[in-house]
C-alpha positions in Angstrom: -2.7 15.6 -13.5 -3.6 14.5 -17.0 -2.6 11.0 -18.2 -1.9 10.4 -21.9 -4.3 7.7 -23.0 -2.4 6.9 -26.1 0.7 5.9 -24.2 1.6 2.2 -24.6 1.7 0.2 -21.5 5.3 -0.5 -20.3 5.3 -3.4 -17.7 7.5 -3.3 -14.7 9.5 -6.5 -14.5 11.4 -7.6 -11.4 14.2 -10.1 -12.1 15.8 -12.0 -9.3 19.2 -13.1 -10.6 21.7 -15.4 -8.8 25.1 -13.8 -8.3 27.2 -16.5 -9.9 25.4 -17.2 -13.2 22.4 -15.1 -14.2 23.7 -11.8 -12.9 27.0 -12.5 -14.8 24.9 -13.4 -17.8 23.1 -10.0 -17.5 26.5 -8.3 -17.2 27.7 -10.2 -20.3 24.7 -9.1 -22.3 25.5 -5.5 -21.4 29.1 -5.9 -22.3 28.1 -7.4 -25.7 25.7 -4.4 -26.1 22.7 -6.7 -26.4 19.4 -4.9 -25.8 16.8 -5.8 -23.3 14.1 -3.5 -21.8 15.1 -0.8 -19.3 12.0 -1.6 -17.3 13.6 -4.9 -16.1 14.8 -4.2 -12.6 17.4 -6.7 -11.5 17.8 -7.8 -7.9 21.0 -9.8 -7.3 20.7 -12.6 -4.8 23.4 -15.1 -3.7 21.5 -18.1 -5.1 18.1 -18.7 -6.7 17.1 -20.7 -3.6 17.4 -17.5 -1.6 14.3 -16.1 -3.3 11.5 -16.5 -0.8 8.0 -16.8 -2.3 7.0 -13.8 -0.2 9.5 -11.7 -2.2 7.5 -12.4 -5.3 4.2 -11.7 -3.7 5.6 -8.5 -2.3 6.9 -7.5 -5.8 3.4 -7.9 -7.2 2.0 -5.9 -4.3 4.5 -3.1 -4.8 3.5 -2.7 -8.5 5.5 -5.3 -10.5 3.6 -6.6 -13.5 5.9 -9.6 -13.9 8.5 -11.4 -11.9 11.2 -13.7 -13.3 13.7 -15.8 -11.3 17.0 -16.6 -13.0 19.4 -19.1 -11.7 22.2 -21.5 -12.6 21.4 -24.5 -14.7 20.5 -27.6 -12.6 23.7 -29.3 -11.6 25.8 -26.2 -12.0 24.8 -24.4 -8.9 27.6 -22.7 -6.9 25.9 -23.9 -3.8 25.5 -27.5 -5.1 21.8 -27.9 -5.0 20.3 -24.5 -4.5 18.5 -24.3 -7.8 16.8 -27.7 -7.1 15.3 -26.1 -3.9 14.3 -23.0 -5.9 12.6 -25.1 -8.6 10.6 -27.0 -6.0 9.6 -23.9 -4.1 8.6 -22.1 -7.3 6.4 -25.0 -8.4 4.5 -24.6 -5.1 4.3 -20.9 -5.6 2.8 -21.2 -9.1 -0.1 -23.3 -7.7 -0.6 -20.6 -5.0 -0.6 -17.8 -7.6 -3.2 -19.8 -9.6 -5.3 -19.9 -6.5 -5.0 -16.1 -6.0 -6.0 -15.6 -9.6 -2.7 -14.2 -10.9 -2.0 -15.2 -14.5 0.7 -18.0 -14.8 2.5 -16.0 -17.5 3.4 -13.2 -15.0 5.9 -15.4 -13.2 8.7 -17.4 -14.8 11.8 -19.4 -13.8 14.7 -19.5 -16.2 18.2 -21.1 -16.0 20.9 -18.8 -17.5 24.6 -19.4 -17.1 27.3 -16.7 -17.0 28.3 -17.4 -20.6 24.7 -17.0 -21.9 24.4 -13.2 -22.3 22.5 -13.6 -25.5 20.0 -16.0 -23.8 19.5 -13.5 -20.9 18.7 -10.6 -23.3 16.4 -12.8 -25.4 14.6 -14.2 -22.3 14.0 -10.7 -20.9 12.7 -9.4 -24.2 10.4 -12.4 -24.6 9.1 -12.2 -21.0 8.5 -8.5 -21.2 6.4 -9.0 -24.4 4.4 -11.7 -22.7 3.7 -9.5 -19.7 2.9 -6.5 -22.0 0.2 -8.7 -23.7 -1.3 -9.5 -20.3 -1.7 -5.8 -19.3 -1.2 -4.2 -15.9 -1.2 -6.3 -12.8 -4.3 -5.3 -10.8 -4.9 -8.4 -8.7 -2.4 -7.9 -5.9 -1.6 -4.3 -6.4 -1.4 -2.2 -3.2 -3.0 1.2 -4.0 -0.7 2.8 -1.4 2.3 1.9 -3.6 0.8 3.5 -6.8 2.6 6.6 -8.1 0.3 9.6 -8.3 
């Protein structure tokens, strides 16, 4: 199998979006025909606090080049304080990723409400460009998950 060496690197982005705000913001960006990269794979979760740090490590292991967690703005969470728990958990995860040698710019937390479709699209475009500049994720990649 011959690989085209001139092909530009397209990162795989996994986006964990809360059901009540960020996923609705993604839906609004699609309704408004705002473009964001097709290589952003959205996983809908009930709340941003539902994202276990192991989900992020597993995404990197399975071939993701970047992971973004999107939730409600602090104080607007459907579950009252879920995003505060998520923010605290992700702060600890970032220090663990630093310890593992994974670039800090490969992971991001963003607050996007249901009415911010334009912000969702802009955030995904910006994050994809940042990860593209970093290149492929090779640090936690599981070779068994690589496509032949």
